[in-house]
Backbone as CSV, one residue per row, in Angstrom:
resi,resn,N_x,N_y,N_z,CA_x,CA_y,CA_z,C_x,C_y,C_z
1,MET,0.833,-1.183,0.000,0.000,0.000,0.000,0.873,1.239,0.000
2,ARG,0.407,2.251,-0.671,1.114,3.533,-0.660,0.506,4.448,0.394
3,GLN,0.917,5.670,0.391,0.406,6.654,1.341,-1.080,6.920,1.096
4,ASN,-1.776,7.287,2.137,-3.154,7.768,2.066,-4.129,6.819,1.388
5,GLY,-4.007,5.535,1.618,-4.976,4.593,1.071,-4.921,4.467,-0.429
6,SER,-3.764,4.594,-1.021,-3.593,4.494,-2.469,-2.880,3.190,-2.811
7,TRP,-3.442,2.445,-3.750,-2.919,1.135,-4.143,-2.718,1.055,-5.642
8,ALA,-1.620,0.470,-6.073,-1.459,0.120,-7.482,-2.431,-1.027,-7.754
9,VAL,-3.023,-1.054,-8.935,-4.028,-2.067,-9.262,-3.483,-3.482,-9.040
10,ALA,-2.271,-3.746,-9.480,-1.706,-5.089,-9.326,-1.598,-5.473,-7.849
11,GLU,-1.167,-4.530,-7.009,-1.060,-4.804,-5.587,-2.447,-4.991,-4.964
12,ALA,-3.403,-4.172,-5.393,-4.769,-4.290,-4.878,-5.377,-5.644,-5.239
13,LYS,-5.102,-6.129,-6.445,-5.599,-7.448,-6.845,-5.012,-8.545,-5.961
14,ALA,-3.731,-8.430,-5.675,-3.056,-9.445,-4.869,-3.481,-9.387,-3.400
15,ARG,-3.913,-8.210,-2.946,-4.247,-8.037,-1.528,-5.675,-7.510,-1.362
16,LEU,-6.587,-8.032,-2.174,-7.956,-7.521,-2.208,-8.634,-7.560,-0.843
17,ASN,-8.453,-8.632,-0.083,-9.065,-8.699,1.245,-8.626,-7.534,2.121
18,GLU,-7.348,-7.189,2.051,-6.842,-6.078,2.852,-7.405,-4.746,2.361
19,VAL,-7.510,-4.585,1.048,-8.080,-3.350,0.489,-9.515,-3.173,1.002
20,ILE,-10.292,-4.257,0.964,-11.680,-4.199,1.437,-11.728,-3.900,2.930
21,ASP,-10.914,-4.581,3.707,-10.888,-4.338,5.158,-10.542,-2.890,5.469
22,ARG,-9.574,-2.350,4.750,-9.184,-0.951,4.992,-10.263,0.027,4.528
23,ALA,-10.964,-0.306,3.463,-12.070,0.547,3.028,-13.139,0.611,4.116
24,ARG,-13.359,-0.497,4.786,-14.346,-0.541,5.865,-13.863,0.169,7.117
25,SER,-12.586,0.055,7.432,-12.092,0.612,8.699,-11.480,2.008,8.575
26,GLU,-10.887,2.319,7.421,-10.168,3.591,7.272,-10.808,4.550,6.279
27,GLY,-11.688,4.042,5.438,-12.319,4.906,4.450,-11.919,4.511,3.034
28,PRO,-12.319,5.309,2.058,-12.085,4.983,0.648,-10.622,4.684,0.336
29,GLN,-10.416,3.678,-0.511,-9.090,3.267,-0.953,-8.984,3.557,-2.455
30,ILE,-7.972,4.298,-2.833,-7.797,4.727,-4.223,-6.941,3.711,-4.968
31,LEU,-7.383,3.336,-6.161,-6.614,2.439,-7.020,-5.963,3.264,-8.116
32,THR,-4.684,2.966,-8.375,-3.962,3.696,-9.416,-3.481,2.735,-10.493
33,ARG,-3.439,3.234,-11.703,-2.894,2.481,-12.834,-1.865,3.386,-13.494
34,ARG,-0.637,2.900,-13.569,0.488,3.674,-14.106,0.618,5.023,-13.402
35,GLY,0.390,5.009,-12.074,0.556,6.217,-11.269,-0.603,7.189,-11.318
36,ARG,-1.654,6.878,-12.083,-2.806,7.785,-12.190,-4.000,7.194,-11.465
37,LYS,-4.725,8.006,-10.722,-5.908,7.551,-10.008,-6.953,7.071,-11.013
38,THR,-7.490,5.848,-10.783,-8.450,5.294,-11.739,-9.751,4.823,-11.114
39,ALA,-9.742,4.442,-9.849,-10.949,3.920,-9.219,-10.839,4.066,-7.712
40,VAL,-11.978,3.852,-7.045,-12.017,3.935,-5.588,-12.802,2.746,-5.057
41,VAL,-12.298,2.143,-4.005,-13.014,1.075,-3.309,-13.548,1.682,-2.019
42,VAL,-14.874,1.580,-1.828,-15.503,2.082,-0.607,-16.310,0.963,0.030
43,SER,-16.571,1.091,1.315,-17.398,0.108,1.997,-18.837,0.236,1.503
44,LEU,-19.605,-0.823,1.676,-21.011,-0.789,1.294,-21.752,0.286,2.078
45,GLU,-21.432,0.410,3.355,-22.094,1.418,4.181,-21.855,2.823,3.633
46,GLU,-20.602,3.100,3.243,-20.267,4.416,2.667,-21.005,4.634,1.351
47,TRP,-21.024,3.624,0.502,-21.711,3.718,-0.797,-23.191,4.017,-0.600
48,GLU,-23.841,3.278,0.293,-25.275,3.493,0.523,-25.538,4.873,1.105
49,ARG,-24.665,5.342,1.978,-24.835,6.675,2.562,-24.710,7.762,1.499
50,LYS,-23.738,7.594,0.598,-23.501,8.611,-0.429,-24.546,8.599,-1.537
51,THR,-25.150,7.436,-1.795,-26.087,7.342,-2.918,-27.546,7.365,-2.494
52,GLN,-27.798,7.557,-1.222,-29.170,7.586,-0.733,-29.897,8.809,-1.271
53,ARG,-31.089,8.586,-1.786,-31.903,9.676,-2.324,-32.458,10.496,-1.163
54,LEU,-32.403,11.794,-1.292,-32.852,12.688,-0.234,-34.160,13.382,-0.595
55,GLY,-35.084,12.661,-1.168,-36.363,13.245,-1.552,-36.606,13.062,-3.036
56,SER,-37.768,13.487,-3.468,-38.156,13.329,-4.870,-37.805,14.588,-5.666
57,LEU,-37.936,14.488,-6.961,-37.718,15.654,-7.817,-38.729,16.752,-7.487
58,ALA,-39.953,16.346,-7.182,-40.986,17.323,-6.801,-40.574,18.057,-5.523
59,ASP,-39.989,17.335,-4.553,-39.509,17.975,-3.322,-38.413,18.987,-3.628
60,PHE,-37.524,18.620,-4.538,-36.431,19.515,-4.932,-36.979,20.822,-5.506
61,PHE,-37.933,20.703,-6.443,-38.498,21.913,-7.044,-39.320,22.711,-6.042
62,ALA,-40.018,22.040,-5.142,-40.819,22.737,-4.142,-39.937,23.551,-3.193
63,ALA,-38.687,23.098,-2.980,-37.770,23.806,-2.088,-36.953,24.874,-2.810
64,SER,-37.193,25.079,-4.088,-36.429,26.042,-4.874,-36.635,27.461,-4.349
65,PRO,-35.574,28.263,-4.355,-35.743,29.666,-3.951,-36.575,30.462,-4.952
66,LEU,-36.851,29.898,-6.112,-37.662,30.598,-7.117,-39.167,30.418,-6.900
67,VAL,-39.553,29.532,-5.976,-40.974,29.342,-5.694,-41.534,30.652,-5.164
68,GLY,-42.624,31.111,-5.767,-43.259,32.348,-5.335,-42.569,33.605,-5.822
69,SER,-41.595,33.478,-6.718,-40.862,34.658,-7.192,-41.600,35.402,-8.284
70,GLY,-42.635,34.774,-8.833,-43.392,35.425,-9.897,-42.808,35.216,-11.285
71,ILE,-41.737,34.474,-11.382,-41.137,34.200,-12.687,-42.037,33.248,-13.461
72,THR,-42.308,33.597,-14.706,-43.073,32.699,-15.570,-42.197,32.291,-16.738
73,ILE,-42.293,31.061,-17.098,-41.505,30.537,-18.204,-42.471,30.126,-19.297
74,GLU,-42.243,30.657,-20.482,-43.111,30.338,-21.608,-42.374,29.421,-22.566
75,ARG,-43.073,28.439,-23.059,-42.511,27.542,-24.059,-42.766,28.124,-25.434
76,THR,-41.816,27.969,-26.311,-42.029,28.431,-27.681,-42.992,27.485,-28.377
77,LYS,-43.722,28.018,-29.310,-44.696,27.223,-30.046,-44.129,26.733,-31.376
78,ASP,-42.826,26.955,-31.579,-42.188,26.526,-32.815,-42.209,25.011,-32.924
79,GLY,-42.300,24.554,-34.144,-42.224,23.115,-34.392,-40.763,22.677,-34.438
80,PRO,-40.575,21.428,-34.717,-39.195,20.938,-34.796,-38.439,21.549,-35.994
81,ARG,-37.145,21.697,-35.828,-36.318,22.215,-36.920,-36.079,21.113,-37.935
82,GLU,-35.945,21.521,-39.178,-35.599,20.554,-40.211,-34.088,20.451,-40.295
83,LEU,-33.627,19.225,-40.345,-32.200,18.986,-40.434,-31.874,18.398,-41.789
84,GLY,-30.881,18.949,-42.417,-30.433,18.401,-43.693,-29.345,17.364,-43.483
85,LEU,-29.750,16.130,-43.403,-28.756,15.064,-43.160,-28.354,14.390,-44.442
């Protein structure tokens, strides 16, 4: 393992159990290929926490600072453009 939870892909493959254990106990583990960051291994708990939905799209729009601002948006009545393919 390198500094700060960074692993070369070949080393991570050879020591996958350790990479997983460290992701669970220490946090995300970065995988590098030819010295460049390419992927991250995270615990399932971290993944679920980061990807959990925090409400619906309707909730998002209802919480917008533009609600009640009086802004009206008009759609154009133009038809589709013709494309010369």
